BATI-300910 format. One record per residue (C-alpha): x, y, z; residue in one letter. Coordinates in steps of 0.5 Angstrom, whole numbers, plus 500, padded with zeros to 3 digits. Layout:
+-----+-----+-----+------+
:   u :   v :   w : code :
+-----+-----+-----+------+
:   X :   Y :   Z :    A :
...
+-----+-----+-----+------+
This chain:
+-----+-----+-----+------+
:   u :   v :   w : code :
+-----+-----+-----+------+
: 660 : 302 : 729 :    M :
: 653 : 305 : 731 :    S :
: 649 : 300 : 735 :    D :
: 644 : 299 : 729 :    F :
: 651 : 297 : 725 :    E :
: 653 : 292 : 730 :    K :
: 646 : 288 : 729 :    R :
: 649 : 286 : 722 :    I :
: 656 : 287 : 723 :    N :
: 656 : 292 : 718 :    L :
: 664 : 293 : 716 :    N :
: 663 : 297 : 710 :    I :
: 660 : 303 : 707 :    K :
: 652 : 302 : 707 :    L :
: 653 : 305 : 700 :    D :
: 657 : 298 : 698 :    E :
: 651 : 294 : 701 :    L :
: 646 : 298 : 697 :    A :
: 649 : 297 : 691 :    K :
: 650 : 290 : 691 :    N :
: 642 : 290 : 693 :    V :
: 641 : 294 : 687 :    C :
: 645 : 290 : 682 :    E :
: 642 : 283 : 684 :    N :
: 634 : 285 : 684 :    Y :
: 635 : 290 : 678 :    K :
: 632 : 296 : 682 :    L :
: 636 : 301 : 677 :    G :
: 642 : 305 : 678 :    E :
: 644 : 307 : 686 :    F :
: 642 : 314 : 688 :    K :
: 643 : 314 : 696 :    N :
: 641 : 310 : 702 :    C :
: 639 : 312 : 709 :    K :
: 638 : 308 : 715 :    I :
: 631 : 308 : 719 :    I :
: 633 : 309 : 726 :    K :
: 627 : 306 : 730 :    I :
: 626 : 299 : 732 :    G :
: 630 : 294 : 736 :    Y :
: 632 : 288 : 732 :    E :
: 634 : 288 : 725 :    D :
: 637 : 293 : 721 :    F :
: 633 : 297 : 716 :    N :
: 634 : 302 : 711 :    F :
: 631 : 306 : 705 :    V :
: 634 : 305 : 698 :    L :
: 633 : 310 : 693 :    K :
: 635 : 308 : 685 :    T :
: 633 : 311 : 679 :    T :
: 627 : 307 : 679 :    N :
: 624 : 309 : 685 :    G :
: 625 : 308 : 693 :    K :
: 625 : 301 : 696 :    F :
: 626 : 299 : 704 :    V :
: 631 : 294 : 705 :    V :
: 631 : 289 : 712 :    K :
: 638 : 286 : 714 :    V :
: 637 : 281 : 719 :    F :
: 640 : 281 : 725 :    N :
: 647 : 277 : 725 :    K :
: 644 : 273 : 731 :    N :
: 638 : 270 : 727 :    R :
: 639 : 263 : 725 :    T :
: 637 : 261 : 717 :    E :
: 631 : 258 : 720 :    K :
: 629 : 265 : 723 :    D :
: 630 : 269 : 717 :    C :
: 626 : 264 : 713 :    E :
: 620 : 264 : 718 :    N :
: 620 : 272 : 718 :    L :
: 620 : 272 : 710 :    A :
: 614 : 268 : 710 :    K :
: 611 : 272 : 715 :    R :
: 612 : 278 : 712 :    A :
: 610 : 276 : 705 :    S :
: 603 : 271 : 706 :    L :
: 599 : 277 : 709 :    P :
: 600 : 281 : 703 :    Y :
: 598 : 275 : 699 :    E :
: 592 : 274 : 703 :    K :
: 590 : 282 : 702 :    G :
: 592 : 285 : 709 :    F :
: 595 : 292 : 708 :    S :
: 602 : 291 : 708 :    C :
: 608 : 292 : 703 :    P :
: 610 : 287 : 698 :    K :
: 616 : 283 : 698 :    I :
: 620 : 283 : 692 :    Y :
: 624 : 276 : 690 :    K :
: 631 : 275 : 689 :    S :
: 630 : 270 : 683 :    G :
: 625 : 265 : 686 :    R :
: 627 : 267 : 693 :    S :
: 624 : 272 : 698 :    L :
: 631 : 272 : 702 :    I :
: 638 : 275 : 698 :    Y :
: 644 : 272 : 701 :    K :
: 651 : 275 : 700 :    T :
: 658 : 275 : 703 :    V :
: 662 : 282 : 703 :    I :
: 669 : 282 : 706 :    N :
: 667 : 276 : 710 :    G :
: 661 : 278 : 713 :    V :
: 654 : 275 : 711 :    K :
: 648 : 279 : 710 :    Y :
: 641 : 276 : 709 :    R :
: 636 : 281 : 707 :    L :
: 629 : 282 : 704 :    L :
: 627 : 288 : 699 :    V :
: 620 : 291 : 700 :    M :
: 615 : 296 : 697 :    E :
: 617 : 303 : 700 :    Y :
: 611 : 306 : 702 :    I :
: 611 : 314 : 701 :    D :
: 608 : 316 : 708 :    G :
: 610 : 316 : 716 :    K :
: 609 : 312 : 722 :    D :
: 605 : 315 : 728 :    F :
: 611 : 315 : 732 :    Y :
: 614 : 320 : 727 :    S :
: 607 : 324 : 726 :    L :
: 607 : 325 : 734 :    K :
: 600 : 323 : 734 :    K :
: 595 : 318 : 736 :    L :
: 590 : 315 : 730 :    P :
: 584 : 318 : 729 :    T :
: 577 : 315 : 731 :    D :
: 576 : 313 : 724 :    L :
: 584 : 310 : 723 :    E :
: 583 : 306 : 729 :    L :
: 577 : 303 : 726 :    E :
: 581 : 301 : 720 :    Q :
: 586 : 298 : 724 :    I :
: 581 : 294 : 728 :    A :
: 578 : 291 : 722 :    H :
: 585 : 290 : 719 :    E :
: 587 : 286 : 725 :    M :
: 581 : 282 : 725 :    A :
: 583 : 280 : 718 :    K :
: 590 : 278 : 720 :    L :
: 588 : 274 : 726 :    N :
: 583 : 270 : 721 :    N :
: 588 : 268 : 716 :    I :
: 590 : 260 : 717 :    E :
: 597 : 260 : 718 :    F :
: 601 : 257 : 724 :    N :
: 608 : 259 : 723 :    P :
: 614 : 256 : 727 :    P :
: 614 : 259 : 734 :    F :
: 619 : 265 : 734 :    I :
: 621 : 268 : 742 :    Y :
: 620 : 275 : 743 :    D :
: 622 : 278 : 749 :    H :
: 617 : 283 : 749 :    W :
: 611 : 278 : 748 :    A :
: 606 : 278 : 753 :    I :
: 606 : 270 : 753 :    V :
: 613 : 271 : 755 :    N :
: 612 : 275 : 761 :    Y :
: 613 : 270 : 767 :    A :
: 620 : 268 : 764 :    K :
: 622 : 275 : 763 :    E :
: 620 : 277 : 770 :    Y :
: 624 : 272 : 772 :    E :
: 630 : 274 : 769 :    E :
: 630 : 281 : 769 :    N :
: 626 : 283 : 776 :    I :
: 633 : 284 : 779 :    H :
: 633 : 290 : 776 :    L :
: 627 : 293 : 780 :    F :
: 626 : 295 : 787 :    Q :
: 620 : 298 : 791 :    G :
: 614 : 300 : 788 :    K :
: 616 : 299 : 781 :    D :
: 618 : 291 : 783 :    K :
: 611 : 291 : 787 :    K :
: 607 : 293 : 780 :    I :
: 611 : 288 : 776 :    L :
: 609 : 283 : 782 :    D :
: 602 : 284 : 781 :    K :
: 602 : 283 : 773 :    A :
: 606 : 276 : 774 :    L :
: 600 : 274 : 779 :    I :
: 595 : 277 : 773 :    L :
: 599 : 273 : 768 :    F :
: 599 : 267 : 772 :    N :
: 591 : 267 : 773 :    S :
: 590 : 266 : 765 :    V :
: 589 : 260 : 762 :    E :
: 592 : 260 : 756 :    L :
: 589 : 254 : 753 :    S :
: 582 : 257 : 754 :    K :
: 584 : 263 : 749 :    L :
: 582 : 263 : 742 :    K :
: 589 : 263 : 738 :    Y :
: 590 : 266 : 731 :    G :
: 596 : 269 : 727 :    F :
: 598 : 275 : 730 :    V :
: 602 : 281 : 728 :    H :
: 604 : 282 : 736 :    G :
: 607 : 289 : 735 :    D :
: 602 : 294 : 731 :    I :
: 604 : 300 : 735 :    I :
: 606 : 307 : 733 :    K :
: 612 : 305 : 729 :    T :
: 609 : 300 : 725 :    N :
: 603 : 303 : 722 :    V :
: 604 : 308 : 716 :    L :
: 600 : 313 : 713 :    K :
: 601 : 314 : 706 :    D :
: 600 : 321 : 703 :    K :
: 593 : 319 : 701 :    N :
: 591 : 317 : 708 :    G :
: 591 : 309 : 707 :    K :
: 594 : 305 : 713 :    L :
: 600 : 300 : 712 :    Y :
: 602 : 295 : 717 :    F :
: 610 : 293 : 717 :    I :
: 615 : 289 : 721 :    D :
: 612 : 282 : 722 :    F :
: 619 : 280 : 726 :    S :
: 615 : 278 : 732 :    V :
: 609 : 275 : 729 :    S :
: 607 : 268 : 731 :    N :
: 601 : 264 : 732 :    Y :
: 598 : 266 : 739 :    L :
: 592 : 268 : 743 :    P :
: 589 : 273 : 739 :    R :
: 588 : 278 : 745 :    I :
: 595 : 279 : 744 :    V :
: 594 : 283 : 738 :    D :
: 589 : 287 : 742 :    L :
: 592 : 288 : 748 :    A :
: 599 : 291 : 745 :    V :
: 595 : 295 : 740 :    T :
: 590 : 298 : 745 :    I :
: 596 : 299 : 750 :    G :
: 600 : 303 : 745 :    D :
: 595 : 307 : 740 :    L :
: 588 : 308 : 744 :    C :
: 592 : 310 : 751 :    F :
: 592 : 317 : 752 :    D :
: 596 : 317 : 759 :    V :
: 594 : 324 : 761 :    N :
: 586 : 322 : 760 :    N :
: 583 : 316 : 762 :    S :
: 576 : 318 : 760 :    S :
: 579 : 319 : 753 :    E :
: 583 : 312 : 753 :    T :
: 576 : 308 : 755 :    K :
: 573 : 311 : 749 :    R :
: 578 : 310 : 744 :    K :
: 579 : 303 : 747 :    T :
: 571 : 301 : 747 :    Q :
: 571 : 304 : 740 :    L :
: 577 : 300 : 738 :    F :
: 574 : 293 : 741 :    L :
: 567 : 295 : 737 :    N :
: 570 : 295 : 731 :    A :
: 574 : 289 : 732 :    Y :
: 568 : 285 : 734 :    E :
: 564 : 288 : 728 :    S :
: 569 : 283 : 724 :    K :
: 571 : 278 : 729 :    A :
: 567 : 276 : 736 :    K :
: 571 : 275 : 742 :    L :
: 569 : 270 : 747 :    S :
: 566 : 272 : 754 :    K :
: 573 : 269 : 757 :    Y :
: 577 : 273 : 752 :    E :
: 574 : 279 : 754 :    K :
: 575 : 277 : 762 :    E :
: 582 : 276 : 760 :    C :
: 584 : 282 : 756 :    L :
: 584 : 287 : 761 :    S :
: 589 : 282 : 765 :    K :
: 593 : 282 : 758 :    F :
: 593 : 290 : 758 :    L :
: 596 : 290 : 764 :    F :
: 601 : 285 : 763 :    C :
: 603 : 289 : 756 :    H :
: 605 : 295 : 760 :    Q :
: 609 : 291 : 765 :    A :
: 613 : 288 : 760 :    I :
: 614 : 294 : 756 :    T :
: 617 : 297 : 763 :    V :
: 621 : 291 : 764 :    L :
: 624 : 290 : 757 :    E :
: 625 : 298 : 756 :    T :
: 629 : 298 : 763 :    T :
: 633 : 291 : 761 :    R :
: 635 : 295 : 754 :    E :
: 637 : 301 : 758 :    K :
: 641 : 297 : 763 :    I :
: 643 : 291 : 760 :    V :
: 644 : 293 : 752 :    E :
: 646 : 300 : 754 :    N :
: 640 : 303 : 749 :    N :
: 639 : 310 : 751 :    N :
: 635 : 312 : 744 :    S :
: 629 : 317 : 744 :    D :
: 624 : 311 : 742 :    E :
: 626 : 307 : 748 :    N :
: 626 : 312 : 753 :    E :
: 619 : 314 : 750 :    L :
: 616 : 307 : 751 :    Y :
: 619 : 307 : 758 :    A :
: 616 : 313 : 760 :    S :
: 609 : 311 : 757 :    E :
: 609 : 304 : 760 :    G :
: 610 : 307 : 767 :    K :
: 604 : 312 : 766 :    K :
: 600 : 307 : 763 :    A :
: 601 : 302 : 769 :    L :
: 599 : 308 : 774 :    T :
: 593 : 309 : 770 :    M :
: 591 : 302 : 770 :    L :
: 592 : 301 : 778 :    E :
: 587 : 306 : 779 :    H :
: 582 : 306 : 773 :    E :
: 579 : 300 : 769 :    R :
: 579 : 301 : 762 :    I :
: 576 : 295 : 759 :    I :
+-----+-----+-----+------+
């Protein structure tokens, strides 16, 4: 059983689960399916039938029923509000389909398949025009009036202090000092003074798809929450605007992104003051969590290695350069 299959206790051939989904959703006759081998939480696969392609998200075995319901609502509401993301199909009247096969319970969503690639697979950063489009969509999302039940995310900037406490023993020397600095910066922010909104929390290379016509779509609302909106800005700037080998280009792209966001949603003076701190903390928690994944969870994936490397380089840049 692979690491991905362990997430859902998959003890049958994936084809069998896929055929079950086809029958329930009336998607046409099963042709084939393929695991999507990126991401950290759930189990995703592409399902091909005689009626086309679909994406199936099978929720992690450790998620509670309430977690699954919350995530389904998070994934469907933005689409209903005009945000650029895949449509969620219903199983009868429910967004979630539940089935038991050979004693294992599966909870899943079926989503619209976007014929395109994410920026991680494309191995490049978005263009200036694409960055502006991403910023505009982010502002739209942050303005949606939606305050869902909180879901804890190890990678979220707002959880830095707790994650630091639990994982700092994995570090020493220079690496520990830079994470210590991030903790000081995080503790200096008054979260109550920041404007809150519905945030995706993970608009990064793997979660932005570009279709064959150049349109951008945003996927995976697994860590979306009602949080300070600069969480989204810090995460996305840190991943999609950062060229770890070129600080001047990073500054230019960051300012372009901020200008585009503010053309739709103005930031307060305090938000702007705290954004650079959040950006530093985002890179710090990326280093913290990729290290935890590698040592504690035995995650040696290319994706984890890439984010670990880029996080360390970004922190080095931020120690010597003011990006915002």
